[in-house]
Each structure stands twice: as structure tokens, then as C-alpha cells.
PDB file of N, CA, C and O in Angstrom, chain B, residues numbered from 101:
ATOM      1  N   UNK B 101     100.570  84.326  72.488  1.00  0.00           N
ATOM      2  CA  UNK B 101     101.611  83.416  72.908  1.00  0.00           C
ATOM      3  C   UNK B 101     102.650  83.420  71.830  1.00  0.00           C
ATOM      4  O   UNK B 101     102.374  83.191  70.653  1.00  0.00           O
ATOM      5  N   UNK B 102     103.809  83.676  72.251  1.00  0.00           N
ATOM      6  CA  UNK B 102     104.921  83.707  71.343  1.00  0.00           C
ATOM      7  C   UNK B 102     106.087  82.952  71.946  1.00  0.00           C
ATOM      8  O   UNK B 102     106.159  82.771  73.161  1.00  0.00           O
ATOM      9  N   UNK B 103     107.006  82.509  71.090  1.00  0.00           N
ATOM     10  CA  UNK B 103     108.155  81.789  71.588  1.00  0.00           C
ATOM     11  C   UNK B 103     108.956  82.577  72.573  1.00  0.00           C
ATOM     12  O   UNK B 103     109.585  82.002  73.462  1.00  0.00           O
ATOM     13  N   UNK B 104     108.952  83.915  72.438  1.00  0.00           N
ATOM     14  CA  UNK B 104     109.755  84.701  73.392  1.00  0.00           C
ATOM     15  C   UNK B 104     109.303  84.534  74.808  1.00  0.00           C
ATOM     16  O   UNK B 104     110.103  84.715  75.726  1.00  0.00           O
ATOM     17  N   UNK B 105     108.065  84.198  75.028  1.00  0.00           N
ATOM     18  CA  UNK B 105     107.568  83.925  76.400  1.00  0.00           C
ATOM     19  C   UNK B 105     108.369  82.811  76.992  1.00  0.00           C
ATOM     20  O   UNK B 105     108.782  82.888  78.149  1.00  0.00           O
ATOM     21  N   UNK B 106     108.603  81.755  76.212  1.00  0.00           N
ATOM     22  CA  UNK B 106     109.376  80.605  76.702  1.00  0.00           C
ATOM     23  C   UNK B 106     110.863  80.964  76.792  1.00  0.00           C
ATOM     24  O   UNK B 106     111.552  80.587  77.740  1.00  0.00           O
ATOM     25  N   UNK B 107     111.332  81.689  75.797  1.00  0.00           N
ATOM     26  CA  UNK B 107     112.775  82.008  75.814  1.00  0.00           C
ATOM     27  C   UNK B 107     113.202  82.861  76.916  1.00  0.00           C
ATOM     28  O   UNK B 107     114.362  82.816  77.326  1.00  0.00           O
ATOM     29  N   UNK B 108     112.286  83.671  77.439  1.00  0.00           N
ATOM     30  CA  UNK B 108     112.617  84.575  78.567  1.00  0.00           C
ATOM     31  C   UNK B 108     112.522  83.918  79.922  1.00  0.00           C
ATOM     32  O   UNK B 108     112.926  84.502  80.927  1.00  0.00           O
ATOM     33  N   UNK B 109     111.991  82.706  79.962  1.00  0.00           N
ATOM     34  CA  UNK B 109     111.853  82.029  81.224  1.00  0.00           C
ATOM     35  C   UNK B 109     113.237  81.720  81.836  1.00  0.00           C
ATOM     36  O   UNK B 109     114.170  81.342  81.128  1.00  0.00           O
ATOM     37  N   UNK B 110     113.344  81.886  83.140  1.00  0.00           N
ATOM     38  CA  UNK B 110     114.618  81.602  83.786  1.00  0.00           C
ATOM     39  C   UNK B 110     114.587  80.303  84.582  1.00  0.00           C
ATOM     40  O   UNK B 110     115.422  80.083  85.459  1.00  0.00           O
ATOM     41  N   UNK B 111     113.635  79.461  84.276  1.00  0.00           N
ATOM     42  CA  UNK B 111     113.452  78.183  84.926  1.00  0.00           C
ATOM     43  C   UNK B 111     112.726  77.231  83.990  1.00  0.00           C
ATOM     44  O   UNK B 111     112.235  77.685  82.957  1.00  0.00           O
ATOM     45  N   UNK B 112     112.626  75.933  84.286  1.00  0.00           N
ATOM     46  CA  UNK B 112     111.928  75.003  83.423  1.00  0.00           C
ATOM     47  C   UNK B 112     110.461  75.441  83.209  1.00  0.00           C
ATOM     48  O   UNK B 112     109.847  75.981  84.129  1.00  0.00           O
ATOM     49  N   UNK B 113     109.920  75.225  82.057  1.00  0.00           N
ATOM     50  CA  UNK B 113     108.579  75.652  81.673  1.00  0.00           C
ATOM     51  C   UNK B 113     107.765  74.433  81.221  1.00  0.00           C
ATOM     52  O   UNK B 113     108.299  73.544  80.557  1.00  0.00           O
ATOM     53  N   UNK B 114     106.519  74.390  81.566  1.00  0.00           N
ATOM     54  CA  UNK B 114     105.574  73.397  81.137  1.00  0.00           C
ATOM     55  C   UNK B 114     104.536  74.068  80.252  1.00  0.00           C
ATOM     56  O   UNK B 114     103.926  75.061  80.650  1.00  0.00           O
ATOM     57  N   UNK B 115     104.328  73.523  79.035  1.00  0.00           N
ATOM     58  CA  UNK B 115     103.430  74.098  78.096  1.00  0.00           C
ATOM     59  C   UNK B 115     102.243  73.143  77.918  1.00  0.00           C
ATOM     60  O   UNK B 115     102.437  71.937  77.762  1.00  0.00           O
ATOM     61  N   UNK B 116     101.027  73.673  77.942  1.00  0.00           N
ATOM     62  CA  UNK B 116      99.837  72.863  77.839  1.00  0.00           C
ATOM     63  C   UNK B 116      99.217  72.860  76.479  1.00  0.00           C
ATOM     64  O   UNK B 116      98.066  72.452  76.325  1.00  0.00           O
ATOM     65  N   UNK B 117      99.967  73.316  75.458  1.00  0.00           N
ATOM     66  CA  UNK B 117      99.544  73.266  74.065  1.00  0.00           C
ATOM     67  C   UNK B 117      98.966  74.562  73.563  1.00  0.00           C
ATOM     68  O   UNK B 117      97.834  74.916  73.892  1.00  0.00           O
ATOM     69  N   UNK B 118      99.708  75.246  72.796  1.00  0.00           N
ATOM     70  CA  UNK B 118      99.327  76.564  72.288  1.00  0.00           C
ATOM     71  C   UNK B 118      98.050  76.489  71.452  1.00  0.00           C
ATOM     72  O   UNK B 118      97.198  77.367  71.588  1.00  0.00           O
ATOM     73  N   UNK B 119      97.885  75.512  70.621  1.00  0.00           N
ATOM     74  CA  UNK B 119      96.714  75.412  69.771  1.00  0.00           C
ATOM     75  C   UNK B 119      95.620  74.505  70.397  1.00  0.00           C
ATOM     76  O   UNK B 119      94.564  74.291  69.801  1.00  0.00           O
ATOM     77  N   UNK B 120      95.889  74.003  71.559  1.00  0.00           N
ATOM     78  CA  UNK B 120      94.892  73.140  72.271  1.00  0.00           C
ATOM     79  C   UNK B 120      93.833  74.045  72.814  1.00  0.00           C
ATOM     80  O   UNK B 120      94.152  75.116  73.332  1.00  0.00           O
ATOM     81  N   UNK B 121      92.561  73.656  72.717  1.00  0.00           N
ATOM     82  CA  UNK B 121      91.479  74.466  73.274  1.00  0.00           C
ATOM     83  C   UNK B 121      91.705  74.762  74.772  1.00  0.00           C
ATOM     84  O   UNK B 121      92.232  73.943  75.525  1.00  0.00           O
ATOM     85  N   UNK B 122      91.283  75.962  75.157  1.00  0.00           N
ATOM     86  CA  UNK B 122      91.513  76.405  76.529  1.00  0.00           C
ATOM     87  C   UNK B 122      91.007  75.434  77.570  1.00  0.00           C
ATOM     88  O   UNK B 122      91.684  75.178  78.566  1.00  0.00           O
ATOM     89  N   UNK B 123      89.844  74.900  77.354  1.00  0.00           N
ATOM     90  CA  UNK B 123      89.282  73.979  78.347  1.00  0.00           C
ATOM     91  C   UNK B 123      90.144  72.745  78.566  1.00  0.00           C
ATOM     92  O   UNK B 123      90.270  72.258  79.689  1.00  0.00           O
ATOM     93  N   UNK B 124      90.742  72.237  77.474  1.00  0.00           N
ATOM     94  CA  UNK B 124      91.677  71.117  77.582  1.00  0.00           C
ATOM     95  C   UNK B 124      92.993  71.495  78.263  1.00  0.00           C
ATOM     96  O   UNK B 124      93.579  70.707  79.005  1.00  0.00           O
ATOM     97  N   UNK B 125      93.431  72.702  77.994  1.00  0.00           N
ATOM     98  CA  UNK B 125      94.655  73.199  78.663  1.00  0.00           C
ATOM     99  C   UNK B 125      94.432  73.269  80.167  1.00  0.00           C
ATOM    100  O   UNK B 125      95.295  72.872  80.950  1.00  0.00           O
ATOM    101  N   UNK B 126      93.290  73.765  80.559  1.00  0.00           N
ATOM    102  CA  UNK B 126      92.950  73.871  82.006  1.00  0.00           C
ATOM    103  C   UNK B 126      92.862  72.495  82.644  1.00  0.00           C
ATOM    104  O   UNK B 126      93.288  72.306  83.783  1.00  0.00           O
ATOM    105  N   UNK B 127      92.298  71.513  81.898  1.00  0.00           N
ATOM    106  CA  UNK B 127      92.213  70.170  82.407  1.00  0.00           C
ATOM    107  C   UNK B 127      93.592  69.581  82.693  1.00  0.00           C
ATOM    108  O   UNK B 127      93.758  68.793  83.624  1.00  0.00           O
ATOM    109  N   UNK B 128      94.565  69.966  81.895  1.00  0.00           N
ATOM    110  CA  UNK B 128      95.955  69.497  82.098  1.00  0.00           C
ATOM    111  C   UNK B 128      96.648  70.338  83.174  1.00  0.00           C
ATOM    112  O   UNK B 128      97.403  69.814  83.992  1.00  0.00           O
ATOM    113  N   UNK B 129      96.385  71.633  83.165  1.00  0.00           N
ATOM    114  CA  UNK B 129      97.090  72.535  84.130  1.00  0.00           C
ATOM    115  C   UNK B 129      96.673  72.313  85.552  1.00  0.00           C
ATOM    116  O   UNK B 129      97.499  72.398  86.460  1.00  0.00           O
ATOM    117  N   UNK B 130      95.386  72.025  85.774  1.00  0.00           N
ATOM    118  CA  UNK B 130      94.917  71.870  87.133  1.00  0.00           C
ATOM    119  C   UNK B 130      95.669  70.823  87.944  1.00  0.00           C
ATOM    120  O   UNK B 130      96.178  71.116  89.025  1.00  0.00           O
ATOM    121  N   UNK B 131      95.737  69.592  87.417  1.00  0.00           N
ATOM    122  CA  UNK B 131      96.510  68.568  88.157  1.00  0.00           C
ATOM    123  C   UNK B 131      98.001  68.898  88.267  1.00  0.00           C
ATOM    124  O   UNK B 131      98.639  68.578  89.270  1.00  0.00           O
ATOM    125  N   UNK B 132      98.557  69.545  87.222  1.00  0.00           N
ATOM    126  CA  UNK B 132      99.989  69.893  87.243  1.00  0.00           C
ATOM    127  C   UNK B 132     100.239  70.898  88.361  1.00  0.00           C
ATOM    128  O   UNK B 132     101.178  70.720  89.137  1.00  0.00           O
ATOM    129  N   UNK B 133      99.453  71.916  88.464  1.00  0.00           N
ATOM    130  CA  UNK B 133      99.681  72.950  89.469  1.00  0.00           C
ATOM    131  C   UNK B 133      99.365  72.394  90.855  1.00  0.00           C
ATOM    132  O   UNK B 133      99.973  72.837  91.829  1.00  0.00           O
ATOM    133  N   UNK B 134      98.443  71.446  90.983  1.00  0.00           N
ATOM    134  CA  UNK B 134      98.053  70.884  92.264  1.00  0.00           C
ATOM    135  C   UNK B 134      99.192  70.046  92.873  1.00  0.00           C
ATOM    136  O   UNK B 134      99.239  69.829  94.083  1.00  0.00           O
ATOM    137  N   UNK B 135     100.109  69.580  92.003  1.00  0.00           N
ATOM    138  CA  UNK B 135     101.256  68.778  92.506  1.00  0.00           C
ATOM    139  C   UNK B 135     102.222  69.622  93.369  1.00  0.00           C
ATOM    140  O   UNK B 135     102.865  69.081  94.269  1.00  0.00           O
ATOM    141  N   UNK B 136     102.326  70.896  93.115  1.00  0.00           N
ATOM    142  CA  UNK B 136     103.217  71.746  93.883  1.00  0.00           C
ATOM    143  C   UNK B 136     102.710  73.207  93.845  1.00  0.00           C
ATOM    144  O   UNK B 136     103.401  74.079  93.317  1.00  0.00           O
ATOM    145  N   UNK B 137     101.529  73.477  94.391  1.00  0.00           N
ATOM    146  CA  UNK B 137     100.961  74.804  94.301  1.00  0.00           C
ATOM    147  C   UNK B 137     101.787  75.910  94.880  1.00  0.00           C
ATOM    148  O   UNK B 137     101.676  77.054  94.438  1.00  0.00           O
ATOM    149  N   UNK B 138     102.617  75.613  95.859  1.00  0.00           N
ATOM    150  CA  UNK B 138     103.467  76.649  96.449  1.00  0.00           C
ATOM    151  C   UNK B 138     104.620  77.072  95.538  1.00  0.00           C
ATOM    152  O   UNK B 138     105.193  78.148  95.708  1.00  0.00           O
ATOM    153  N   UNK B 139     104.952  76.216  94.572  1.00  0.00           N
ATOM    154  CA  UNK B 139     106.102  76.496  93.703  1.00  0.00           C
ATOM    155  C   UNK B 139     105.769  76.724  92.226  1.00  0.00           C
ATOM    156  O   UNK B 139     106.626  77.150  91.452  1.00  0.00           O
ATOM    157  N   UNK B 140     104.540  76.442  91.847  1.00  0.00           N
ATOM    158  CA  UNK B 140     104.176  76.523  90.439  1.00  0.00           C
ATOM    159  C   UNK B 140     103.284  77.750  90.160  1.00  0.00           C
ATOM    160  O   UNK B 140     102.407  78.116  90.942  1.00  0.00           O
ATOM    161  N   UNK B 141     103.556  78.336  89.041  1.00  0.00           N
ATOM    162  CA  UNK B 141     102.818  79.520  88.592  1.00  0.00           C
ATOM    163  C   UNK B 141     102.281  79.297  87.205  1.00  0.00           C
ATOM    164  O   UNK B 141     102.825  78.486  86.455  1.00  0.00           O
ATOM    165  N   UNK B 142     101.222  80.000  86.842  1.00  0.00           N
ATOM    166  CA  UNK B 142     100.617  79.911  85.501  1.00  0.00           C
ATOM    167  C   UNK B 142     100.598  81.265  84.838  1.00  0.00           C
ATOM    168  O   UNK B 142     100.229  82.268  85.448  1.00  0.00           O
ATOM    169  N   UNK B 143     101.005  81.285  83.566  1.00  0.00           N
ATOM    170  CA  UNK B 143     100.947  82.458  82.712  1.00  0.00           C
ATOM    171  C   UNK B 143      99.822  82.233  81.740  1.00  0.00           C
ATOM    172  O   UNK B 143      99.834  81.248  81.001  1.00  0.00           O
ATOM    173  N   UNK B 144      98.861  83.110  81.718  1.00  0.00           N
ATOM    174  CA  UNK B 144      97.646  82.942  80.893  1.00  0.00           C
ATOM    175  C   UNK B 144      97.228  84.228  80.192  1.00  0.00           C
ATOM    176  O   UNK B 144      97.493  85.336  80.658  1.00  0.00           O
ATOM    177  N   UNK B 145      96.570  84.037  79.065  1.00  0.00           N
ATOM    178  CA  UNK B 145      95.925  85.172  78.421  1.00  0.00           C
ATOM    179  C   UNK B 145      94.748  85.594  79.288  1.00  0.00           C
ATOM    180  O   UNK B 145      94.106  84.744  79.905  1.00  0.00           O
ATOM    181  N   UNK B 146      94.461  86.853  79.346  1.00  0.00           N
ATOM    182  CA  UNK B 146      93.304  87.301  80.116  1.00  0.00           C
ATOM    183  C   UNK B 146      92.010  86.679  79.609  1.00  0.00           C
ATOM    184  O   UNK B 146      91.094  86.419  80.390  1.00  0.00           O
ATOM    185  N   UNK B 147      91.935  86.441  78.310  1.00  0.00           N
ATOM    186  CA  UNK B 147      90.683  85.851  77.727  1.00  0.00           C
ATOM    187  C   UNK B 147      90.516  84.388  78.143  1.00  0.00           C
ATOM    188  O   UNK B 147      89.407  83.858  78.086  1.00  0.00           O
ATOM    189  N   UNK B 148      91.584  83.739  78.554  1.00  0.00           N
ATOM    190  CA  UNK B 148      91.523  82.324  78.867  1.00  0.00           C
ATOM    191  C   UNK B 148      91.508  82.028  80.364  1.00  0.00           C
ATOM    192  O   UNK B 148      91.539  80.865  80.768  1.00  0.00           O
ATOM    193  N   UNK B 149      91.459  83.097  81.205  1.00  0.00           N
ATOM    194  CA  UNK B 149      91.493  82.891  82.626  1.00  0.00           C
ATOM    195  C   UNK B 149      90.300  82.052  83.085  1.00  0.00           C
ATOM    196  O   UNK B 149      89.172  82.261  82.638  1.00  0.00           O
ATOM    197  N   UNK B 150      90.555  81.134  83.952  1.00  0.00           N
ATOM    198  CA  UNK B 150      89.480  80.249  84.437  1.00  0.00           C
ATOM    199  C   UNK B 150      88.741  80.896  85.638  1.00  0.00           C
ATOM    200  O   UNK B 150      89.342  81.607  86.443  1.00  0.00           O
ATOM    201  N   UNK B 151      87.463  80.633  85.727  1.00  0.00           N
ATOM    202  CA  UNK B 151      86.737  81.109  86.927  1.00  0.00           C
ATOM    203  C   UNK B 151      87.179  80.349  88.196  1.00  0.00           C
ATOM    204  O   UNK B 151      86.768  80.700  89.302  1.00  0.00           O
ATOM    205  N   UNK B 152      88.001  79.330  88.035  1.00  0.00           N
ATOM    206  CA  UNK B 152      88.532  78.573  89.183  1.00  0.00           C
ATOM    207  C   UNK B 152      89.781  79.206  89.780  1.00  0.00           C
ATOM    208  O   UNK B 152      90.407  78.623  90.666  1.00  0.00           O
ATOM    209  N   UNK B 153      90.147  80.380  89.309  1.00  0.00           N
ATOM    210  CA  UNK B 153      91.309  81.093  89.830  1.00  0.00           C
ATOM    211  C   UNK B 153      90.855  82.232  90.733  1.00  0.00           C
ATOM    212  O   UNK B 153      89.975  83.008  90.359  1.00  0.00           O
ATOM    213  N   UNK B 154      91.433  82.337  91.891  1.00  0.00           N
ATOM    214  CA  UNK B 154      91.114  83.449  92.849  1.00  0.00           C
ATOM    215  C   UNK B 154      91.603  84.734  92.200  1.00  0.00           C
ATOM    216  O   UNK B 154      92.809  84.910  92.029  1.00  0.00           O
ATOM    217  N   UNK B 155      90.695  85.642  91.832  1.00  0.00           N
ATOM    218  CA  UNK B 155      91.097  86.883  91.146  1.00  0.00           C
ATOM    219  C   UNK B 155      91.949  87.782  91.993  1.00  0.00           C
ATOM    220  O   UNK B 155      92.685  88.595  91.435  1.00  0.00           O
ATOM    221  N   UNK B 156      91.902  87.692  93.323  1.00  0.00           N
ATOM    222  CA  UNK B 156      92.721  88.548  94.127  1.00  0.00           C
ATOM    223  C   UNK B 156      94.224  88.162  94.076  1.00  0.00           C
ATOM    224  O   UNK B 156      95.078  88.942  94.498  1.00  0.00           O
ATOM    225  N   UNK B 157      94.533  86.970  93.564  1.00  0.00           N
ATOM    226  CA  UNK B 157      95.931  86.576  93.468  1.00  0.00           C
ATOM    227  C   UNK B 157      96.532  86.768  92.065  1.00  0.00           C
ATOM    228  O   UNK B 157      97.708  86.476  91.846  1.00  0.00           O
ATOM    229  N   UNK B 158      95.718  87.262  91.117  1.00  0.00           N
ATOM    230  CA  UNK B 158      96.176  87.415  89.749  1.00  0.00           C
ATOM    231  C   UNK B 158      96.997  88.650  89.603  1.00  0.00           C
ATOM    232  O   UNK B 158      96.606  89.705  90.103  1.00  0.00           O
ATOM    233  N   UNK B 159      98.121  88.570  88.940  1.00  0.00           N
ATOM    234  CA  UNK B 159      98.998  89.701  88.678  1.00  0.00           C
ATOM    235  C   UNK B 159      98.940  90.042  87.176  1.00  0.00           C
ATOM    236  O   UNK B 159      99.243  89.194  86.336  1.00  0.00           O
ATOM    237  N   UNK B 160      98.565  91.241  86.853  1.00  0.00           N
ATOM    238  CA  UNK B 160      98.573  91.646  85.433  1.00  0.00           C
ATOM    239  C   UNK B 160     100.015  92.012  85.096  1.00  0.00           C
ATOM    240  O   UNK B 160     100.583  92.916  85.709  1.00  0.00           O
ATOM    241  N   UNK B 161     100.620  91.309  84.113  1.00  0.00           N
ATOM    242  CA  UNK B 161     102.018  91.546  83.825  1.00  0.00           C
ATOM    243  C   UNK B 161     102.247  92.360  82.599  1.00  0.00           C
ATOM    244  O   UNK B 161     103.387  92.718  82.303  1.00  0.00           O
ATOM    245  N   UNK B 162     101.163  92.681  81.841  1.00  0.00           N
ATOM    246  CA  UNK B 162     101.341  93.545  80.695  1.00  0.00           C
ATOM    247  C   UNK B 162     100.777  92.965  79.406  1.00  0.00           C
ATOM    248  O   UNK B 162     100.186  91.886  79.400  1.00  0.00           O
ATOM    249  N   UNK B 163     100.967  93.691  78.329  1.00  0.00           N
ATOM    250  CA  UNK B 163     100.463  93.346  77.046  1.00  0.00           C
ATOM    251  C   UNK B 163     101.645  93.186  76.060  1.00  0.00           C
ATOM    252  O   UNK B 163     102.649  93.894  76.136  1.00  0.00           O
ATOM    253  N   UNK B 164     101.480  92.254  75.164  1.00  0.00           N
ATOM    254  CA  UNK B 164     102.377  92.090  74.058  1.00  0.00           C
ATOM    255  C   UNK B 164     101.625  91.429  72.879  1.00  0.00           C
ATOM    256  O   UNK B 164     100.771  90.565  73.076  1.00  0.00           O
ATOM    257  N   UNK B 165     101.962  91.850  71.682  1.00  0.00           N
ATOM    258  CA  UNK B 165     101.282  91.290  70.480  1.00  0.00           C
ATOM    259  C   UNK B 165      99.759  91.366  70.600  1.00  0.00           C
ATOM    260  O   UNK B 165      99.048  90.448  70.191  1.00  0.00           O
ATOM    261  N   UNK B 166      99.282  92.441  71.150  1.00  0.00           N
ATOM    262  CA  UNK B 166      97.812  92.672  71.319  1.00  0.00           C
ATOM    263  C   UNK B 166      97.182  91.700  72.276  1.00  0.00           C
ATOM    264  O   UNK B 166      95.963  91.536  72.227  1.00  0.00           O
ATOM    265  N   UNK B 167      97.903  91.056  73.124  1.00  0.00           N
ATOM    266  CA  UNK B 167      97.396  90.169  74.120  1.00  0.00           C
ATOM    267  C   UNK B 167      97.757  90.658  75.524  1.00  0.00           C
ATOM    268  O   UNK B 167      98.865  91.133  75.773  1.00  0.00           O
ATOM    269  N   UNK B 168      96.793  90.527  76.427  1.00  0.00           N
ATOM    270  CA  UNK B 168      97.050  90.905  77.813  1.00  0.00           C
ATOM    271  C   UNK B 168      97.357  89.614  78.603  1.00  0.00           C
ATOM    272  O   UNK B 168      96.623  88.629  78.519  1.00  0.00           O
ATOM    273  N   UNK B 169      98.466  89.649  79.372  1.00  0.00           N
ATOM    274  CA  UNK B 169      98.947  88.480  80.087  1.00  0.00           C
ATOM    275  C   UNK B 169      98.738  88.573  81.562  1.00  0.00           C
ATOM    276  O   UNK B 169      98.882  89.643  82.155  1.00  0.00           O
ATOM    277  N   UNK B 170      98.404  87.479  82.152  1.00  0.00           N
ATOM    278  CA  UNK B 170      98.179  87.394  83.629  1.00  0.00           C
ATOM    279  C   UNK B 170      99.083  86.277  84.192  1.00  0.00           C
ATOM    280  O   UNK B 170      99.359  85.280  83.524  1.00  0.00           O
ATOM    281  N   UNK B 171      99.513  86.471  85.393  1.00  0.00           N
ATOM    282  CA  UNK B 171     100.331  85.475  86.119  1.00  0.00           C
ATOM    283  C   UNK B 171      99.686  85.253  87.463  1.00  0.00           C
ATOM    284  O   UNK B 171      99.245  86.190  88.129  1.00  0.00           O
ATOM    285  N   UNK B 172      99.639  83.968  87.857  1.00  0.00           N
ATOM    286  CA  UNK B 172      99.116  83.744  89.187  1.00  0.00           C
ATOM    287  C   UNK B 172      99.796  82.490  89.790  1.00  0.00           C
ATOM    288  O   UNK B 172     100.243  81.611  89.053  1.00  0.00           O
ATOM    289  N   UNK B 173      99.868  82.419  91.127  1.00  0.00           N
ATOM    290  CA  UNK B 173     100.509  81.284  91.772  1.00  0.00           C
ATOM    291  C   UNK B 173      99.540  80.084  91.821  1.00  0.00           C
ATOM    292  O   UNK B 173      98.320  80.230  91.749  1.00  0.00           O
ATOM    293  N   UNK B 174     100.123  78.948  91.944  1.00  0.00           N
ATOM    294  CA  UNK B 174      99.322  77.722  92.044  1.00  0.00           C
ATOM    295  C   UNK B 174      98.392  77.723  93.222  1.00  0.00           C
ATOM    296  O   UNK B 174      97.370  77.036  93.206  1.00  0.00           O
ATOM    297  N   UNK B 175      98.720  78.477  94.241  1.00  0.00           N
ATOM    298  CA  UNK B 175      97.822  78.559  95.396  1.00  0.00           C
ATOM    299  C   UNK B 175      96.508  79.282  95.089  1.00  0.00           C
ATOM    300  O   UNK B 175      95.572  79.217  95.886  1.00  0.00           O
ATOM    301  N   UNK B 176      96.426  79.963  93.958  1.00  0.00           N
ATOM    302  CA  UNK B 176      95.201  80.662  93.572  1.00  0.00           C
ATOM    303  C   UNK B 176      94.256  79.722  92.853  1.00  0.00           C
ATOM    304  O   UNK B 176      93.091  80.067  92.655  1.00  0.00           O
ATOM    305  N   UNK B 177      94.712  78.556  92.459  1.00  0.00           N
ATOM    306  CA  UNK B 177      93.871  77.600  91.737  1.00  0.00           C
ATOM    307  C   UNK B 177      92.984  76.854  92.730  1.00  0.00           C
ATOM    308  O   UNK B 177      93.483  76.257  93.684  1.00  0.00           O
ATOM    309  N   UNK B 178      91.685  76.885  92.510  1.00  0.00           N
ATOM    310  CA  UNK B 178      90.699  76.203  93.344  1.00  0.00           C
ATOM    311  C   UNK B 178      90.449  74.819  92.763  1.00  0.00           C
ATOM    312  O   UNK B 178      89.635  74.673  91.852  1.00  0.00           O
ATOM    313  N   UNK B 179      91.125  73.815  93.266  1.00  0.00           N
ATOM    314  CA  UNK B 179      91.117  72.469  92.716  1.00  0.00           C
ATOM    315  C   UNK B 179      89.762  71.842  92.686  1.00  0.00           C
ATOM    316  O   UNK B 179      89.506  70.999  91.826  1.00  0.00           O
ATOM    317  N   UNK B 180      88.849  72.219  93.607  1.00  0.00           N
ATOM    318  CA  UNK B 180      87.535  71.594  93.636  1.00  0.00           C
ATOM    319  C   UNK B 180      86.551  72.284  92.683  1.00  0.00           C
ATOM    320  O   UNK B 180      85.389  71.886  92.611  1.00  0.00           O
ATOM    321  N   UNK B 181      86.986  73.280  91.975  1.00  0.00           N
ATOM    322  CA  UNK B 181      86.154  74.025  91.033  1.00  0.00           C
ATOM    323  C   UNK B 181      86.169  73.305  89.668  1.00  0.00           C
ATOM    324  O   UNK B 181      87.212  72.807  89.244  1.00  0.00           O
ATOM    325  N   UNK B 182      85.037  73.252  89.000  1.00  0.00           N
ATOM    326  CA  UNK B 182      84.941  72.616  87.704  1.00  0.00           C
ATOM    327  C   UNK B 182      84.253  73.524  86.701  1.00  0.00           C
ATOM    328  O   UNK B 182      83.643  73.020  85.758  1.00  0.00           O
ATOM    329  N   UNK B 183      84.319  74.805  86.855  1.00  0.00           N
ATOM    330  CA  UNK B 183      83.649  75.755  85.977  1.00  0.00           C
ATOM    331  C   UNK B 183      84.407  75.875  84.666  1.00  0.00           C
ATOM    332  O   UNK B 183      85.626  75.706  84.625  1.00  0.00           O
ATOM    333  N   UNK B 184      83.703  76.158  83.630  1.00  0.00           N
ATOM    334  CA  UNK B 184      84.294  76.291  82.313  1.00  0.00           C
ATOM    335  C   UNK B 184      84.742  77.710  82.035  1.00  0.00           C
ATOM    336  O   UNK B 184      84.208  78.657  82.612  1.00  0.00           O
ATOM    337  N   UNK B 185      85.723  77.864  81.151  1.00  0.00           N
ATOM    338  CA  UNK B 185      86.161  79.189  80.702  1.00  0.00           C
ATOM    339  C   UNK B 185      85.020  79.737  79.883  1.00  0.00           C
ATOM    340  O   UNK B 185      84.469  79.040  79.031  1.00  0.00           O
ATOM    341  N   UNK B 186      84.643  81.035  80.145  1.00  0.00           N
ATOM    342  CA  UNK B 186      83.497  81.598  79.454  1.00  0.00           C
ATOM    343  C   UNK B 186      83.853  82.267  78.147  1.00  0.00           C
ATOM    344  O   UNK B 186      82.965  82.432  77.310  1.00  0.00           O
ATOM    345  N   UNK B 187      85.117  82.670  77.908  1.00  0.00           N
ATOM    346  CA  UNK B 187      85.487  83.304  76.665  1.00  0.00           C
ATOM    347  C   UNK B 187      85.560  82.235  75.596  1.00  0.00           C
ATOM    348  O   UNK B 187      85.803  81.063  75.884  1.00  0.00           O
ATOM    349  N   UNK B 188      85.348  82.652  74.359  1.00  0.00           N
ATOM    350  CA  UNK B 188      85.437  81.729  73.225  1.00  0.00           C
ATOM    351  C   UNK B 188      86.889  81.453  72.879  1.00  0.00           C
ATOM    352  O   UNK B 188      87.779  82.275  73.097  1.00  0.00           O
ATOM    353  N   UNK B 189      87.091  80.269  72.333  1.00  0.00           N
ATOM    354  CA  UNK B 189      88.482  79.861  71.950  1.00  0.00           C
ATOM    355  C   UNK B 189      88.874  80.492  70.606  1.00  0.00           C
ATOM    356  O   UNK B 189      89.989  80.239  70.149  1.00  0.00           O
ATOM    357  N   UNK B 190      88.047  81.278  69.960  1.00  0.00           N
ATOM    358  CA  UNK B 190      88.402  81.777  68.639  1.00  0.00           C
ATOM    359  C   UNK B 190      89.528  82.758  68.704  1.00  0.00           C
ATOM    360  O   UNK B 190      90.260  82.888  67.723  1.00  0.00           O
ATOM    361  N   UNK B 191      89.720  83.469  69.812  1.00  0.00           N
ATOM    362  CA  UNK B 191      90.810  84.466  69.894  1.00  0.00           C
ATOM    363  C   UNK B 191      92.144  83.780  69.868  1.00  0.00           C
ATOM    364  O   UNK B 191      93.136  84.442  69.562  1.00  0.00           O
ATOM    365  N   UNK B 192      92.251  82.488  70.167  1.00  0.00           N
ATOM    366  CA  UNK B 192      93.503  81.790  70.143  1.00  0.00           C
ATOM    367  C   UNK B 192      94.122  81.792  68.750  1.00  0.00           C
ATOM    368  O   UNK B 192      95.346  81.812  68.620  1.00  0.00           O
ATOM    369  N   UNK B 193      93.296  81.772  67.710  1.00  0.00           N
ATOM    370  CA  UNK B 193      93.820  81.630  66.370  1.00  0.00           C
ATOM    371  C   UNK B 193      94.142  82.956  65.703  1.00  0.00           C
ATOM    372  O   UNK B 193      94.563  82.957  64.547  1.00  0.00           O
ATOM    373  N   UNK B 194      93.962  84.081  66.378  1.00  0.00           N
ATOM    374  CA  UNK B 194      94.207  85.373  65.780  1.00  0.00           C
ATOM    375  C   UNK B 194      95.693  85.539  65.432  1.00  0.00           C
ATOM    376  O   UNK B 194      96.014  85.939  64.313  1.00  0.00           O
ATOM    377  N   UNK B 195      96.589  85.245  66.354  1.00  0.00           N
ATOM    378  CA  UNK B 195      97.995  85.342  66.118  1.00  0.00           C
ATOM    379  C   UNK B 195      98.736  84.148  66.701  1.00  0.00           C
ATOM    380  O   UNK B 195      98.489  83.764  67.844  1.00  0.00           O
ATOM    381  N   UNK B 196      99.608  83.581  65.955  1.00  0.00           N
ATOM    382  CA  UNK B 196     100.396  82.437  66.444  1.00  0.00           C
ATOM    383  C   UNK B 196     101.622  82.889  67.147  1.00  0.00           C
ATOM    384  O   UNK B 196     102.401  82.063  67.622  1.00  0.00           O
TER     385      UNK B 196
END
């Protein structure tokens, strides 16, 4: 996650906390995306992807700074799912 991700956005952006543990970010992102799933998208590290996301809707958008990024529409979020992210949060601290 780098500032350039925000700077390149061509619309308003909501950030769920770069240094916040992934599980807490998903707890905030779920209700946010559920408010307008047809219009909201999430940009996530591949390591942080939630099992509550329909993998068939995920778009791999590339790598930067040794991180692989995924994009998916709010309609891919399964609101009734409460599974935890399986990857460790340690990768978050590798590069700011």
C-alpha cells in the first residue's frame, strides 16, 4: 500500500487503515460495501483477501512494490459470511 494508490484514484476513496490488522479492516469494509454494493469496489492485497469474497469476481490488477493487488466489486462480498482471513498480518509491516 502506497500513497500513489490513493493519488491515482479518480473518485472519492475510503481507507480502512493501512496499519490496522486485516481482520479489523474487513469488519469495517463489510458494512461499508454493503451500503452500496453495486457502486463500491475494494482494492486489496492478495494476502489479505477474505474468504467471504466470491473468487470468480476478483480482478487481478497487477503488482507494485512486491505486492499483488486485487480489485473486486461490492457485489462479490458475501455479507452473511463471517470467516477470518487466513494469511498472517505480518506481511503488512514489510513495506509502508
